[in-house]
C-alpha positions in Angstrom: -78.4 -47.6 -38.4 -75.3 -48.6 -39.1 -74.9 -46.4 -42.2 -75.9 -43.7 -40.0 -73.4 -44.7 -37.1 -70.7 -45.6 -39.5 -71.2 -42.3 -41.2 -72.2 -40.6 -37.9 -68.5 -42.1 -36.4 -66.4 -40.9 -39.1 -66.4 -37.2 -38.6 -65.8 -38.2 -35.4 -62.9 -39.7 -36.2 -61.8 -37.2 -38.1 -61.9 -34.7 -35.8 -60.6 -36.8 -33.1 -57.4 -36.9 -35.6 -57.4 -33.3 -36.5 -57.4 -32.7 -32.6 -54.6 -35.0 -32.0 -52.7 -33.9 -34.5 -53.1 -30.5 -33.3 -51.2 -30.6 -30.0 -48.5 -32.3 -31.4 -48.0 -30.0 -33.6 -48.2 -27.6 -30.6 -46.4 -29.4 -28.7 -43.5 -30.1 -31.1 -43.3 -25.8 -31.7 -43.5 -25.4 -27.9 -40.1 -27.1 -27.2 -39.0 -25.0 -30.0 -40.0 -21.9 -29.0 -39.3 -22.3 -25.3 -35.5 -23.3 -26.3 -34.9 -20.0 -28.4 -36.8 -18.5 -25.4 -34.1 -19.8 -22.9 -31.3 -19.0 -25.8 -32.5 -15.4 -26.1 -32.3 -15.4 -21.9 -29.0 -17.1 -21.8 -27.5 -14.8 -24.8 -28.9 -11.6 -22.5 -27.3 -13.0 -19.3 -23.9 -13.6 -21.3 -23.6 -10.1 -22.6 -24.9 -8.8 -19.1 -22.0 -10.5 -17.7 -19.5 -9.3 -20.0 -20.8 -5.7 -19.1 -20.4 -6.5 -15.5 -17.0 -7.5 -16.0 -15.9 -4.9 -18.0 -17.2 -2.2 -15.9 -15.4 -3.5 -13.2 -11.9 -4.3 -15.3 -12.3 -0.2 -15.9 -13.0 0.3 -12.1 -10.1 -1.7 -11.1 -8.4 0.4 -14.1 -9.1 3.4 -12.0 -8.4 2.6 -8.9 -4.9 1.1 -10.3 -4.2 4.8 -11.8 -5.5 6.4 -9.0 -3.3 4.8 -5.9 -0.4 4.8 -8.7 -1.1 8.6 -8.5 -1.5 8.9 -4.8 1.6 7.0 -3.9 3.4 9.4 -6.4 2.6 12.2 -4.5 3.2 10.9 -1.2 6.4 10.2 -2.3 7.0 13.6 -3.7 6.1 15.4 -0.6 7.1 12.8 2.1 9.3 15.3 3.2 7.6 18.4 3.3 6.1 18.0 6.6 9.8 17.4 8.3 11.5 20.3 6.1 8.6 22.6 7.2 9.4 21.3 10.9 12.8 22.2 10.5 12.6 25.4 9.2 12.3 26.9 12.6 15.8 25.6 13.3 17.3 27.0 10.9 16.3 30.5 11.8 17.6 29.7 15.1 20.5 29.3 13.5 20.7 32.2 11.5 19.9 33.8 14.9 23.1 32.4 16.4 25.2 33.3 13.3 23.9 37.2 13.6 24.7 36.9 17.4 28.3 35.6 17.0 29.3 38.3 14.9 27.7 41.4 17.1 28.2 39.8 20.2 31.9 39.5 22.1 30.1 37.5 25.3 31.6 33.5 23.9 29.2 31.8 26.9 26.0 33.7 25.4 26.8 32.6 21.8 27.7 29.0 23.6 24.5 28.9 25.4 22.7 29.6 22.6 24.0 27.1 20.7 23.2 24.5 23.0 19.4 25.7 23.0 19.3 25.1 19.4 21.3 21.5 19.3 18.5 20.7 22.4 15.7 22.0 20.2 16.9 19.8 17.0 17.5 16.6 19.7 13.8 17.2 21.0 12.7 17.3 17.1 14.5 14.4 16.1 12.6 12.4 19.6 9.5 13.9 18.4 10.2 12.0 14.7 10.9 8.6 16.5 15.1 9.1 15.0 17.3 8.0 18.0 21.0 7.8 18.5 22.0 4.3 18.2 24.4 3.5 21.5 27.6 2.9 21.4 29.4 3.8 24.6 30.7 0.4 26.3 28.3 -1.8 24.7 29.2 -5.6 22.5 29.8 -4.4 18.6 26.9 -5.8 16.6 26.7 -5.7 12.7 23.2 -4.8 12.7 23.8 -1.1 13.8 27.4 -0.4 13.8 30.1 -0.2 11.5 33.6 -1.2 12.3 36.2 1.0 10.6 38.9 -0.4 12.4 40.1 -2.3 15.3 42.1 -1.9 18.1 44.1 -3.8 20.5 42.7 -3.5 23.9 42.8 -6.4 26.1 40.7 -9.2 27.2 38.2 -7.1 29.3 37.2 -4.9 26.0 37.5 -7.6 23.2 34.4 -7.3 21.1 33.1 -4.3 22.5 33.1 -0.7 21.2 36.1 1.5 22.2 35.3 4.6 20.0 33.0 6.0 17.9 33.9 8.4 15.1 30.2 8.9 13.8 26.4 8.6 15.6 24.7 6.4 13.9 20.7 6.6 13.8 17.9 4.8 13.9 13.9 5.6 12.7 11.8 3.5 14.7 13.6 0.0 14.5 15.1 0.4 11.4 18.6 1.7 10.9 19.2 4.9 8.9 22.6 5.6 9.4 24.8 2.8 11.2 27.5 4.2 14.0 30.9 3.9 12.5 33.2 2.5 15.6 36.4 1.2 17.0 36.2 -2.1 18.2 38.6 -3.7 20.7 40.1 -7.2 19.8 
C-alpha cells in the first residue's frame, strides 16, 4: 500500500507542481500585458492631447487673424458714418454759395449761413463733440493752450482773457486744445 500511495502521490505532486507553475507564469505575463496596455492607453491619451492642443492653437490663430482683420476694417471705415452724415451739410453749403451768387438779399444769405451753422453744431452735439469753455474760466493745461500772456491786473490773473481758436472735446477727451490768451 505504501508503494501505491507513493506512486499515487507522485502524480498528484506533479500535477500540483504544474498547476502551481502555470499561475505564476500567467501572473508574470499578466502584469506585463497590463503595463503594455497602460502604456498604449497613455500613448493614445498623449496623442489625443497633442491633437487637442494643435486644434486649439489653430483655432486661436484663426481667431487672432479674424479679429485683426475686423480691427483693420473698422479703422479703415470708422469715419465713413460720420462723413456720410456730413454730406447733407456740404449740400447745404453748396446751395448757400449758389444763393449768394444769385441773390442780392444779404439778410437771406446770412440767415441761410446761420441755419447751416446750427445744423452743423447739432451734428457735432449728436456725436458728443462739444466746444471747450474759455470765457471767464481759469486757465487749465488739460484743456487750454496758452499762446501768450497779457497783463490784465490781479482780478484777471490766471484767467482766460481771449480765445483765438476754439478747442473741442469728444466725450471727455480733448481732440483740439483751445488756444487762449491768459492774464498775468
